[in-house]
VOGU-3710 file (C-alpha; in Angstrom, 3 decimals, decimal comma):
1> xxxxxxxxxx> -28,130/10,845/1,579  -28,923/11,814/5,179  -25,908/13,165/7,032  -25,263/14,523/10,503  -24,045/18,126/10,802  -20,259/18,447/10,654  -19,960/19,316/14,323  -21,789/16,187/15,402  -19,765/14,094/13,005  -16,537/15,459/14,432
11> xxxxxxxxxx> -17,654/14,645/17,944  -19,010/11,195/17,134  -16,436/9,916/14,689  -13,629/8,889/17,078  -16,022/6,818/19,213  -17,654/5,326/16,136  -14,274/4,274/14,802  -13,317/2,590/18,052  -16,638/0,797/18,286  -16,223/-0,427/14,736
21> xxxxxxxxxx> -12,679/-1,641/15,259  -12,994/-3,229/18,664  -16,685/-4,131/18,751  -17,122/-3,017/22,361  -18,872/-0,334/24,390  -17,752/3,277/24,749  -16,624/2,754/28,342  -14,608/-0,322/27,463  -12,888/1,589/24,708  -12,160/4,813/26,544
31> xxxxxxxxxx> -8,462/4,008/26,813  -8,043/2,635/23,289  -6,267/4,803/20,732  -8,023/5,259/17,396  -6,502/6,978/14,344  -8,588/10,042/13,529  -6,074/11,881/11,303  -5,051/10,999/7,748  -2,443/8,262/7,715  1,164/9,203/7,018
41> xxxxxxxxxx> 3,937/6,863/6,020  5,508/5,018/3,104  4,484/2,498/0,453  6,994/0,929/-1,907  4,811/0,477/-4,995  5,352/3,774/-6,819  9,122/3,400/-6,731  9,679/-0,361/-7,066  6,511/-2,007/-8,386  7,336/-5,743/-8,440
51> xxxxxxxxxx> 11,026/-5,501/-9,269  13,596/-7,648/-7,496  14,823/-4,695/-5,422  11,596/-4,956/-3,383  12,595/-7,200/-0,479  13,043/-7,221/3,277  16,486/-5,576/3,093  15,002/-2,626/1,240  12,089/-2,236/3,647  14,350/-2,422/6,691
61> xxxxxxxxxx> 16,521/0,238/5,092  13,494/2,438/4,516  12,471/2,046/8,170  15,962/3,119/9,202  15,630/6,216/7,022  12,416/7,193/8,795  14,610/7,841/11,813  17,768/9,275/10,273  15,956/11,620/7,875  13,591/12,952/10,540
71> xxxxxxxxxx> 10,442/11,549/8,934  9,210/9,847/12,092  9,589/13,123/13,974  7,590/14,863/11,216  4,663/12,480/11,757  5,232/9,667/9,255  4,448/6,354/10,953  3,444/3,549/8,579  5,949/1,441/6,641  3,697/-0,395/4,203
81> xxxxxxxxxx> 4,572/-3,074/1,672  2,490/-3,556/-1,460  1,844/-6,348/-3,966  4,405/-9,120/-4,650  5,281/-9,825/-1,017  3,491/-13,197/-0,988  4,423/-16,595/-2,347  2,664/-17,742/-5,514  0,384/-20,092/-3,638  -0,966/-20,746/-0,166
91> xxxxxxxxxx> 0,438/-23,576/1,944  -1,300/-26,937/2,381  -3,528/-25,422/5,063  -4,570/-22,532/2,868  -2,397/-20,013/4,716  -0,683/-17,109/3,008  3,084/-17,401/2,864  5,710/-14,725/2,246  7,890/-15,018/-0,832  10,957/-16,888/0,479
101> xxxxxxxxxx> 13,387/-14,990/-1,758  12,077/-11,520/-0,976  11,293/-12,091/2,694  13,384/-15,023/3,953  13,015/-13,908/7,581  9,233/-13,830/7,322  6,662/-11,066/7,686  6,432/-11,245/11,481  10,181/-10,603/11,791  9,889/-7,586/9,499
111> xxxxxxxxxx> 6,963/-6,225/11,494  8,949/-6,680/14,706  11,888/-4,736/13,241  9,632/-1,879/12,216  7,840/-1,802/15,570  11,195/-1,589/17,354  11,738/1,695/15,498  8,541/3,113/16,970  6,795/2,720/13,607  3,819/0,754/12,315
121> xxxxxxxxxx> 3,708/-1,937/9,665  1,279/-2,308/6,746  0,519/-5,119/4,339  -1,364/-5,516/1,046  -3,981/-7,873/-0,358  -6,832/-7,740/-2,859  -10,579/-8,328/-2,507  -10,399/-10,859/-5,317  -9,172/-14,352/-6,069  -5,706/-12,968/-6,780
131> xxxxxxxxxx> -3,834/-9,689/-6,542  -3,043/-7,239/-9,326  0,564/-7,893/-10,321  2,477/-9,556/-11,676  0,727/-12,242/-13,680  2,245/-15,676/-14,039  0,307/-18,304/-15,941  -2,587/-15,803/-15,996  -2,762/-15,434/-12,242  -1,428/-13,123/-9,564
141> xxxxxxxxxx> -0,600/-13,783/-5,948  -3,344/-15,206/-3,703  -6,145/-12,738/-2,976  -8,445/-12,557/0,014  -11,821/-13,295/-1,596  -13,281/-16,276/0,260  -10,331/-16,337/2,687  -11,165/-13,225/4,705  -11,287/-14,781/8,186  -8,208/-16,887/7,632
151> xxxxxxxxxx> -6,187/-14,022/6,167  -7,256/-11,500/8,797  -6,184/-13,932/11,521  -2,847/-14,360/9,758  -2,343/-10,596/9,517  -3,129/-10,197/13,213  -0,705/-12,999/14,140  2,003/-11,137/12,223  1,196/-7,928/14,158  0,107/-6,041/11,049
161> xxxxxxxxxx> -1,176/-2,507/11,747  -2,538/-1,577/8,299  -4,185/-3,352/5,399  -4,420/-1,917/1,885  -7,142/-3,985/0,222  -7,141/-3,764/-3,580  -9,839/-4,522/-6,166  -8,301/-6,852/-8,759  -9,766/-10,159/-9,938  -12,937/-9,530/-7,957
171> xxxxxxxxxx> -15,085/-11,980/-9,977  -17,725/-9,245/-10,238  -18,828/-9,881/-6,670  -20,575/-6,844/-5,163  -17,966/-4,406/-3,831  -19,731/-3,644/-0,561  -20,075/-7,367/0,101  -16,383/-8,014/-0,534  -15,103/-5,107/1,528  -17,539/-5,775/4,356
181> xxxxxxxxxx> -16,336/-9,374/4,610  -12,752/-8,288/5,240  -13,801/-5,450/7,558  -15,702/-7,887/9,762  -12,842/-10,388/9,668  -10,338/-7,729/10,753  -12,570/-6,620/13,630  -12,996/-10,213/14,754  -9,241/-10,541/15,335  -9,378/-7,969/18,149
191> xxxxxxxxxx> -6,325/-6,197/16,726  -6,752/-2,569/15,585  -5,749/-2,745/11,922  -6,171/0,398/9,818  -8,368/-0,551/6,869  -7,570/1,149/3,555  -10,154/0,339/0,874  -8,484/0,480/-2,557  -11,593/0,148/-4,735  -10,496/2,878/-7,221
201> xxxxxxxxxx> -13,762/4,802/-6,855  -15,587/2,403/-9,173  -18,619/1,977/-6,917  -18,536/5,375/-5,198  -16,988/4,124/-1,945  -17,299/7,598/-0,406  -21,008/6,781/-0,036  -20,493/3,578/1,985  -16,886/2,723/2,888  -16,688/5,075/5,886
211> xxxxxxxxxx> -19,905/3,784/7,448  -20,721/0,531/9,232  -20,375/-2,274/8,467  -17,207/-1,366/6,505  -16,029/1,630/8,586  -12,790/1,967/6,629  -10,141/4,474/7,618  -9,797/5,606/4,002  -11,043/4,743/0,544  -9,562/5,351/-2,876
221> xxxxxxxxxx> -11,528/7,846/-4,932  -9,435/7,488/-8,080  -7,546/5,107/-10,287  -3,824/4,593/-9,740  -1,645/7,673/-9,813  1,470/7,788/-11,982  4,516/10,025/-11,782  3,265/12,702/-14,162  1,642/16,100/-13,790  -1,369/15,029/-15,873
231> xxxxxxxxxx> -2,026/12,043/-13,594  -1,643/14,094/-10,422  -3,994/16,767/-11,790  -6,625/14,194/-12,784  -6,623/12,590/-9,320  -6,783/15,981/-7,621  -9,829/17,012/-9,629  -11,645/13,768/-8,911  -10,963/13,970/-5,185  -11,352/17,664/-4,348
241> xxxxxxxxxx> -15,103/17,706/-5,064  -15,772/14,975/-2,468  -14,892/17,069/0,594  -18,236/16,637/2,384  -17,777/12,844/2,589  -14,555/13,010/4,636  -14,791/13,008/8,434  -12,235/12,366/11,188  -11,015/8,795/10,829  -12,596/8,353/7,376
251> xxxxxxxxxx> -10,673/9,917/4,501  -10,933/10,369/0,760  -7,768/8,923/-0,779  -6,541/10,196/-4,186  -3,656/7,670/-4,030  -0,079/7,796/-2,847  2,546/10,497/-3,268  4,935/10,552/-6,223  7,204/13,239/-4,736  10,824/12,367/-5,485
261> xxxxxxxxxx> 10,305/9,821/-8,267  11,543/12,182/-11,007  8,591/12,494/-13,365  7,565/15,987/-12,244  9,358/19,226/-11,480  9,882/20,447/-7,923  7,193/23,078/-8,551  4,751/20,326/-9,516  5,766/18,169/-6,564  5,132/21,104/-4,200
271> xxxxxxxxxx> 1,682/21,453/-5,745  1,125/17,705/-5,328  2,050/17,835/-1,637  0,112/21,051/-0,999  -3,072/19,814/-2,661  -3,004/16,433/-0,927  -2,466/18,177/2,421  -5,282/20,694/2,066  -7,570/17,829/0,976  -6,730/16,010/4,240
281> xxxxxxxxxx> -5,544/13,098/2,117  -3,281/10,276/3,293  0,381/11,214/2,916  2,098/7,996/1,881  5,568/8,525/0,460  6,113/6,602/-2,754  9,818/7,123/-3,383  12,788/5,064/-2,191  13,945/6,901/0,916  17,389/5,331/0,733
291> xxxxxxxxxx> 18,179/7,411/-2,367  15,898/10,424/-1,995  17,265/13,772/-3,182  17,445/16,738/-0,775  14,870/18,861/-2,646  12,275/16,092/-2,543  12,984/15,412/1,129  12,542/19,101/1,904  9,052/18,971/0,394  8,079/15,889/2,399
301> xxxxxxxxxx> 9,437/17,408/5,623  7,559/20,718/5,406  5,989/20,538/8,853  3,824/23,614/8,304  2,127/21,977/5,327  1,923/18,644/7,153  0,182/20,423/10,034  -2,608/21,434/7,655  -3,127/17,819/6,592  -2,989/16,640/10,200
311> xxxxxxxxxx> -5,113/19,387/11,743  -7,222/17,898/14,576  -10,439/19,489/13,320  -10,324/16,893/10,556  -12,031/18,751/7,719  -11,113/18,263/4,073  -10,541/21,562/2,295  -13,395/22,885/0,175  -12,809/24,186/-3,335  -14,311/27,677/-3,515
321> xxxxxxxxxx> -13,002/28,513/-6,972  -12,445/26,413/-10,056  -12,335/28,836/-12,955  -10,007/29,551/-15,861  -7,419/27,088/-14,581  -7,212/28,594/-11,089  -8,254/26,603/-8,032  -8,767/28,028/-4,556  -9,234/25,551/-1,701  -10,022/26,597/1,888
331> xxxxxxxxxx> -9,610/24,367/4,955  -10,797/25,489/8,427  -8,300/24,674/11,189  -8,849/23,918/14,844  -7,201/27,113/16,127  -9,691/29,232/14,161  -7,367/30,012/11,284  -7,919/29,076/7,641  -5,538/27,215/5,371  -5,769/28,398/1,766
341> xxxxxxxxxx> -4,179/26,868/-1,320  -4,160/28,711/-4,643  -3,202/26,458/-7,556  -2,490/27,377/-11,174  -3,109/24,267/-13,254  -2,282/26,035/-16,516  0,866/26,027/-18,596  1,468/29,780/-18,317  2,206/32,026/-15,331  -0,741/33,967/-13,924
351> xxxxxxxxxx> -1,387/36,926/-11,633  -4,112/35,811/-9,233  -6,232/37,758/-6,756  -8,391/36,161/-4,076  -10,680/38,419/-2,036  -11,016/37,926/1,708  -14,740/37,300/1,282  -14,089/34,446/-1,146  -12,077/32,752/1,575  -14,840/33,382/4,095
361> xxxxxxxxxx> -13,034/36,035/6,135  -14,670/39,039/7,766  -14,285/42,443/6,185  -12,362/45,287/7,812  -10,236/42,982/9,947  -6,474/42,578/10,175  -5,025/39,209/9,355  -1,678/37,475/9,550  -0,816/35,527/6,398  1,761/32,817/6,906
371> xxxxxxxxxx> 3,283/31,561/3,643  3,799/27,848/4,315  6,446/27,372/1,630  8,403/30,618/1,996  7,955/30,477/5,810  7,341/34,229/5,949  4,614/36,410/7,468  2,708/39,396/6,123  -0,277/41,323/7,441  -3,311/42,635/5,603
381> xxxxxxxxxx> -7,042/42,374/5,067  -6,903/38,628/4,319  -6,931/38,965/0,550  -4,272/37,263/-1,552  -2,464/38,667/-4,574  0,184/36,432/-6,046  2,117/35,738/-9,230  1,841/32,000/-9,836  4,167/30,189/-12,237  2,705/27,400/-14,359
391> xxxxxxxxxx> 1,590/24,378/-12,287  2,490/26,161/-9,038  0,640/26,357/-5,735  0,936/28,835/-2,894  -0,334/27,887/0,523  -1,175/30,181/3,421  -2,343/29,900/6,988  -4,487/32,974/7,663  -5,313/34,006/11,215  -6,858/37,118/12,741
401> x> -4,392/39,364/14,537
//
């Protein structure tokens, strides 16, 4: 595949995104904001699935917690709702309807509430005849296949800011065709709606989803994550090798965060958050913020780790070592420093050494190593020597003194 050099991609990507979203010229779009950093926010699916607790009261409560817990100040912006928000069938005009029991006030009212908090609102659909869950009489909720223009207009009328577009019940229609149809329909509304392609990596979306005519903001590279170390590790390994396909505004997505849902240890959750951040992955919280425990919240609020994910240079970290259960990932940052994550995937503690040259640092120089979890500084030649417990990750920001 022919690709522009990274520097040119970084320069061109923001304009390309705006052109794709708004369909206008560069000059006409000069004052339009375009998201060029990985999206941060919340999605209810990992904590609620389709249970009755998923409703407008819950989502309003989550939006409130964005403020009171300091998540908005840390950079989290999107409050996204997943499958099961819709009624079982469209109305007589073919329009999507919200489930009257879950969302009696309607989707527009919920979006308005979230916008009043200074946040953005996201919705879910599927590029198929119906969505993924649950099934009733062998069918899910109405999907977008064949209704792209109508549904995109509905989303825009509800002031939706984000669309997660799933892959269920796709009738074996070509993936690029299905995802292009919705991309064009969203652009035609004139509203900037972040487009998250949830195709599960089945048709290698990293090769096409970030380019016109789809021009998605992110694309899933993996199947669904679950709240287990094995699942997190599998998704990490599938995503980390795709670094050269990510560019500002177009991100590899190894699925949402499980931090706080209880299936992993705090050590494993810190690894989860560290690895997603150094991969410049979307950071979408998947736990119920109304009941989150302090240790999990502390992980999600680590602003030094978040800053690596949200670095304006917009480069996904590159894995420079994958050997004997040890992974070393290096991410260049805009200020000239390097973020480095060292991850022990194994079940036993390990003593690990990483030479400065392996990270790409110059020899015979003095460096400041900032430990992003301990929040401490040391100085040295840029090499790393660390004792890593099982499943643990250390993360540093290394800069020349």
